[in-house]
C-alpha positions in Angstrom: 32.1 8.4 2.2 34.0 11.4 3.5 33.6 12.8 7.0 32.1 15.9 5.5 29.2 14.1 3.9 28.7 11.4 6.5 25.7 12.2 8.7 24.7 11.2 12.2 21.2 10.0 12.6 19.5 9.9 16.0 16.6 7.5 15.9 13.5 7.6 18.1 11.3 4.7 19.0 8.7 5.4 16.2 11.3 4.7 13.6 12.7 1.5 15.0 9.3 -0.1 15.5 8.0 1.0 12.1 10.0 -1.7 10.3 12.2 -4.5 11.5 14.9 -3.4 9.0 14.8 0.3 9.8 17.9 -0.1 12.0 19.8 -1.1 8.8 18.5 1.7 6.7 21.3 4.3 7.1 24.3 2.9 5.2 27.6 4.8 5.4 26.3 6.9 8.2 26.4 7.0 12.0 23.3 5.9 14.0 22.8 6.9 17.6 20.1 5.1 19.6 19.3 6.9 22.9 19.0 4.8 26.0 15.4 6.2 26.4 14.5 4.5 23.1 15.8 1.1 24.4 13.7 1.5 27.5 10.6 2.2 25.5 11.3 -0.7 23.1 11.7 -3.0 26.1 8.1 -2.1 27.1 6.8 -2.9 23.5 8.4 -6.3 23.0 5.5 -8.3 24.5 3.0 -6.9 22.0 1.6 -9.4 19.5 1.7 -7.3 16.4 4.1 -5.7 14.0 5.3 -3.3 16.6 6.1 -6.1 19.0 7.9 -8.0 16.2 10.1 -5.0 15.4 10.8 -4.4 19.1 12.0 -7.9 19.6 14.1 -7.8 16.4 15.9 -4.7 17.5 16.6 -6.2 20.9 18.0 -9.4 19.4 20.1 -7.5 16.8 21.7 -5.1 19.3 22.4 -8.1 21.6 24.3 -9.7 18.7 26.2 -6.5 18.0 27.6 -6.6 21.5 29.7 -9.6 20.4 31.4 -7.4 17.9 32.2 -4.5 20.1 31.0 -1.9 22.6 27.7 -0.2 21.8 28.9 2.7 24.0 31.8 3.3 21.6 30.0 2.2 18.4 29.9 -0.9 16.3 30.5 -1.0 12.5 28.2 -2.9 10.2 29.0 -4.3 6.8 27.0 -1.6 5.1 29.3 1.1 6.4 26.9 2.1 9.2 28.1 2.6 12.8 25.6 2.1 15.6 26.0 3.3 19.1 23.9 3.9 22.2 23.8 7.2 23.9 23.3 8.0 27.6 23.9 11.7 27.1 20.4 13.1 27.6 20.5 16.4 29.6 17.3 18.3 30.2 19.3 21.3 31.6 20.3 22.4 28.1 16.6 22.6 26.9 14.6 25.9 27.3 12.7 26.3 30.6 9.2 24.9 30.4 10.1 21.7 28.5 9.0 18.8 30.8 10.9 15.8 31.8 9.5 13.4 29.1 11.2 10.7 27.1 10.8 12.7 23.8 12.4 15.8 25.4 15.3 13.7 26.7 15.9 12.3 23.2 15.7 15.9 21.8 18.3 17.0 24.3 20.8 14.4 22.9 20.3 15.8 19.4 20.7 19.4 20.6 23.9 18.6 22.4 25.3 16.7 19.5 24.4 19.5 17.0 26.4 21.9 19.1 29.5 19.7 18.9 29.4 18.6 15.2 27.7 19.1 11.9 25.2 16.9 10.0 23.2 15.8 13.0 19.6 14.7 12.1 16.9 13.4 14.4 14.7 10.9 12.6 11.2 10.6 14.0 7.7 9.7 12.8 6.3 11.8 15.6 5.1 15.1 14.2 5.4 16.9 17.5 9.0 15.8 18.0 9.9 17.2 14.6 8.2 20.5 15.3 10.0 20.8 18.6 13.3 20.1 16.9 12.7 22.8 14.3 12.0 25.4 17.0 15.3 24.5 18.6 17.3 24.7 15.4 17.8 20.9 15.1 17.4 19.2 11.7 14.7 16.6 11.9 13.2 14.3 9.3 10.4 11.8 8.9 11.2 8.2 8.2 9.9 7.1 4.7 11.6 3.8 3.8 8.6 2.5 2.0 7.3 5.8 0.7 6.0 5.8 -2.9 8.4 7.7 -5.1 6.1 10.3 -6.4 3.5 12.8 -5.1 0.0 11.4 -5.3 -1.1 14.4 -7.5 1.4 13.1 -10.1 0.9 9.4 -9.2 0.4 6.7 -11.7 -3.3 6.4 -12.7 -3.0 3.6 -15.3 -4.4 5.8 -18.1 -2.7 8.0 -20.7 -4.1 10.1 -23.5 -2.3 9.8 -26.8 -2.9 11.9 -29.9 -2.6 10.5 -33.4 -3.6 11.5 -36.9 -7.1 10.5 -38.1 -5.5 8.1 -40.6 -3.7 6.3 -37.8 -6.9 6.0 -35.8 -8.6 4.5 -38.8 -5.6 2.1 -39.2 -6.1 1.1 -35.5 -9.8 0.4 -36.1 -8.9 -1.7 -39.2 -6.1 -3.8 -37.7 -6.8 -3.6 -34.0 -3.3 -2.5 -33.2 -0.6 0.1 -33.7 3.2 -0.2 -33.3 4.8 2.5 -31.2 8.3 3.4 -30.0 7.1 5.5 -27.1 9.3 4.8 -24.1 7.2 6.4 -21.3 4.4 3.9 -21.4 4.1 1.1 -18.8 3.1 -2.6 -19.4 -0.7 -3.0 -19.3 -1.2 0.8 -19.3 -4.6 1.8 -20.7 -4.9 4.4 -23.4 -7.3 6.9 -24.8 -6.4 7.4 -28.5 -7.5 10.7 -30.1 -7.3 11.8 -33.7 -9.4 14.6 -35.0 -13.0 13.8 -34.2 -12.2 10.1 -33.7 -11.2 8.4 -30.5 -10.5 4.8 -29.3 -9.8 2.9 -26.1 -6.7 0.7 -26.1 -4.0 -1.0 -24.0 -0.2 -1.1 -24.3 2.3 -3.9 -23.9 5.6 -4.9 -25.5 5.7 -1.9 -27.9 2.2 -2.6 -29.3 -1.0 -0.6 -28.7 -3.8 -3.0 -28.9 -7.6 -2.9 -29.1 -9.3 -3.9 -25.9 -10.0 -7.7 -26.2 -12.7 -8.4 -23.6 -14.9 -5.3 -23.0 -15.0 -4.5 -26.7 -17.2 -7.5 -27.4 -20.7 -6.6 -28.3 -23.1 -6.6 -25.4 -20.3 -7.3 -22.9 -21.2 -7.4 -19.2 -20.0 -9.1 -16.1 -23.0 -10.7 -14.3 -25.2 -7.9 -15.7 -22.8 -5.1 -14.7 -21.7 -2.9 -17.6 -19.1 -0.1 -17.4 -20.5 3.4 -17.2 -17.3 5.3 -18.2 -13.9 4.7 -19.8 -12.1 4.1 -16.4 -14.7 1.4 -15.5 -14.2 -0.1 -19.0 -10.4 -0.3 -18.4 -11.0 -1.7 -14.9 -13.2 -4.6 -16.1 -10.7 -5.3 -18.9 -7.9 -5.8 -16.5 -10.1 -7.6 -14.0 -11.2 -10.1 -16.6 -7.8 -10.6 -18.2 -6.3 -13.9 -17.0 -2.8 -12.8 -18.0 -2.9 -10.0 -15.4 -2.2 -11.6 -12.0 -2.5 -8.5 -9.8 -5.0 -5.7 -10.1 -4.9 -2.5 -8.1 -8.0 -0.4 -8.3 -8.3 3.0 -6.5 -10.9 5.7 -6.6 -13.2 7.8 -4.5 -16.2 6.5 -2.7 -19.0 5.3 -5.1 -16.7 4.9 -8.1 -17.5 1.2 -8.4 -14.4 -0.5 -7.2 -16.1 -3.2 -5.1 -19.0 -3.7 -7.5 -16.8 -4.1 -10.5 -14.4 -6.5 -8.7 -17.2 -8.6 -7.3 -19.0 -8.9 -10.6 -15.8 -9.8 -12.5 -14.8 -12.4 -9.8 -18.2 -14.1 -10.0 -18.1 -14.0 -13.8 -14.7 -15.6 -13.9 -15.7 -18.2 -11.3 -18.8 -19.1 -13.4 -16.5 -19.6 -16.4 -14.3 -22.0 -14.4 -11.2 -19.7 -14.7 -10.6 -20.0 -11.0 -11.7 -22.4 -8.2 -12.7 -20.0 -5.4 -12.9 -16.4 -4.2 -11.2 -15.4 -1.0 -12.4 -12.0 0.5 -10.6 -10.0 3.1 -10.6 -6.6 4.6 -8.7 -4.9 7.4 -10.9 -5.3 10.5 -9.2 -2.4 12.3 -7.4 0.7 11.1 -4.1 -1.2 11.4 -5.4 -4.6 10.5 -5.0 -5.8 14.1 -6.4 -9.1 15.3 -10.1 -9.7 15.0 -10.3 -9.9 18.7 -12.6 -11.6 21.2 -16.0 -11.1 19.6 -18.1 -14.3 20.1 -18.7 -16.6 17.2 -16.8 -18.0 14.3 -14.3 -16.2 12.1 -17.1 -15.4 9.7 -19.2 -14.0 12.5 -16.4 -11.7 13.4 -15.6 -10.7 9.8 -19.2 -10.3 8.6 -19.6 -6.6 9.6 -16.4 -5.8 7.7 -17.2 -7.7 4.5 -20.9 -6.5 4.4 -20.1 -4.2 1.4 -19.2 -7.4 -0.6 -22.5 -8.9 0.4 -24.3 -5.7 -0.5 -22.8 -5.9 -4.0 -23.8 -9.6 -4.3 -27.4 -8.5 -3.5 -27.1 -5.9 -6.3 -25.9 -8.5 -8.8 -28.4 -11.2 -7.8 -32.0 -10.7 -6.6 -31.4 -13.1 -3.8 -27.7 -12.3 -3.2 -27.5 -13.2 0.4 -28.9 -16.7 -0.3 -26.4 -17.1 -3.2 -23.6 -16.0 -0.9 -24.6 -18.6 1.7 -24.7 -21.4 -0.9 -21.2 -20.4 -2.2 -19.9 -20.2 1.3 -21.2 -23.7 2.1 -19.6 -25.1 -1.1 -16.3 -23.4 -0.3 -16.2 -21.4 -3.5 -16.3 -18.2 -1.4 -14.1 -17.9 1.7 -13.8 -15.1 4.2 -10.3 -14.7 5.7 -9.0 -12.3 8.3 -6.0 -10.5 7.1 -4.1 -11.3 10.3 -4.4 -15.1 9.4 -3.1 -14.8 5.8 0.5 -15.3 6.7 1.7 -18.9 6.0 -1.1 -19.7 3.5 -0.7 -20.5 -0.1 -3.5 -19.6 -2.4 -3.5 -21.3 -5.9 -6.4 -21.1 -8.4 -7.8 -18.3 -6.3 -9.2 -14.8 -6.7 -8.2 -12.9 -3.6 -10.1 -9.6 -3.1 -8.7 -7.3 -0.5 -11.1 -4.4 0.1 -10.1 -1.1 1.9 -6.4 -1.9 1.1 -5.5 1.7 1.8 -5.5 0.8 5.5 -2.7 -1.8 5.2 0.9 -1.0 5.7 3.9 -2.0 3.6 4.6 -5.3 5.3 1.0 -6.4 5.2 0.9 -5.7 1.5 4.0 -7.9 1.0 2.5 -10.6 3.2 -0.6 -10.7 1.0 1.1 -10.6 -2.4 3.6 -13.4 -1.4 0.7 -15.7 -0.6 -0.6 -15.9 -4.2 0.0 -19.2 -5.8 -0.2 -20.5 -9.4 -3.1 -19.4 -11.5 -4.3 -16.9 -9.0 -5.4 -13.2 -9.2 -5.0 -10.6 -6.5 -7.4 -7.6 -6.5 -6.4 -4.7 -4.2 -9.1 -2.1 -3.7 -9.0 1.2 -1.9 -9.5 4.9 -1.7 -6.2 6.7 -1.0 -8.2 9.8 0.2 -9.9 7.8 3.0 -7.1 6.3 5.0 -8.2 5.5 8.6 -4.9 4.0 9.9 -2.8 6.3 12.0 0.8 7.0 10.7 -0.2 6.1 7.2 -0.9 8.4 4.2 -1.5 8.0 0.5 2.2 7.6 -0.2 3.2 5.4 2.7 0.3 3.0 2.9 0.8 -0.5 1.4 -1.7 0.1 -1.5 0.0 3.4 -2.6 3.4 1.8 -2.5 2.2 -1.3 -4.5 0.7 0.9 -7.2 4.0 2.8 -7.8 6.4 -0.1 -7.3 4.5 -2.6 -9.6 3.6 -0.2 -12.4 6.4 -1.5 -14.7 5.7 -5.2 -14.0 4.1 -7.0 -16.9 1.8 -9.2 -14.8 0.0 -6.4 -12.9 -2.2 -3.4 -13.9 -3.7 -0.4 -12.2 -6.6 1.9 -12.8 -7.7 5.0 -10.8 -11.5 5.4 -11.1 -12.3 9.1 -11.3 -16.0 9.4 -11.4 -18.5 8.5 -8.7 -21.4 6.4 -10.0 -23.2 5.4 -6.8 -25.5 8.4 -6.8 -25.3 12.2 -7.5 -25.3 12.8 -3.7 -22.4 10.4 -3.0 -20.4 11.8 -6.0 -20.8 15.4 -4.8 -19.9 14.5 -1.2 -16.7 12.7 -2.4 -15.8 15.8 -4.4 -16.3 18.5 -1.8 -15.6 16.9 1.6 
């Protein structure tokens, strides 16, 4: 890379503690870490969470770099990146009224550097820092290493509408399939076929458009739950398909995500397709530890998995008793997300509700726990994210939807219509 295109990135603390590997994420460029950032990282290293893990990793990595050269002068990495530590903060170059804070001292380093050379960029996940930089004429960017690659308005929904001639639709009804050379369809994508006044529901894989194999059966239902719209039909089709090992199901409140998943899981369990169901849900906005509440793990998790119990009550008249029996038998298990790491889950249906509140690393930790003959079901509403510093494109669920859409063992559906009640549907639409 030429000196003209090589950039200098000044990183603040929010970037380095967002991912352990963020310090490696700027190949063929120069990275400056202010001393103020190292001071803040030192104060975070004792935390028992992802932030603490990242802080400790950065400390160890920089300590190893010292063996290769001086951090004051800069140390080259194998990826063409150069890392140095700056002690050049100078509040005197900032406008009057800017207080002596850590953020402002970091900004002063960027301001001083931008006066001496081109292509200086301050990287921060702190909105206020980026706004201050813009007002001072400093280029500033957010850090989006795990950002989904498209805008959510154009994001993958799992459904496409295709237009055919009426004769082709009749052929599809007769044979149950159509060959296609369309290149913009994804494996296990669900289709609405239209031709004249006729239409049909289908799925796509390996160049073939096929008739739905499970939900098209006469009188189909999962534990008495029948689909109310085409998206729910597609959802139950992929939930009940044993060849699909991971399902992502998104949609607004009341669209049926949890009910459909619970009903499908119980149905598959009753058909001996799997041995048990494991249910989890972020217990805090960032999936922190379940804390020091009294009682067992289930006692602590119960308030968070109550929606699952509510759906069991809907499916069965005595749902809570049924739930207790299955818990005692071990066919239903409640697991805290913070305890998933290190487990292996074969012959299991793993339901993770409210998955929009997990981050990229938590999504990876869950997916890599799945063993042979298991199914992972990730549920969430990308418009109801409670976790700070996450949005619909950077949360773990949003990233998984986009990154796995071309993987033959996974499938996704976005539920569009609220079915809980007219009030809930209207609230989800206007608020």
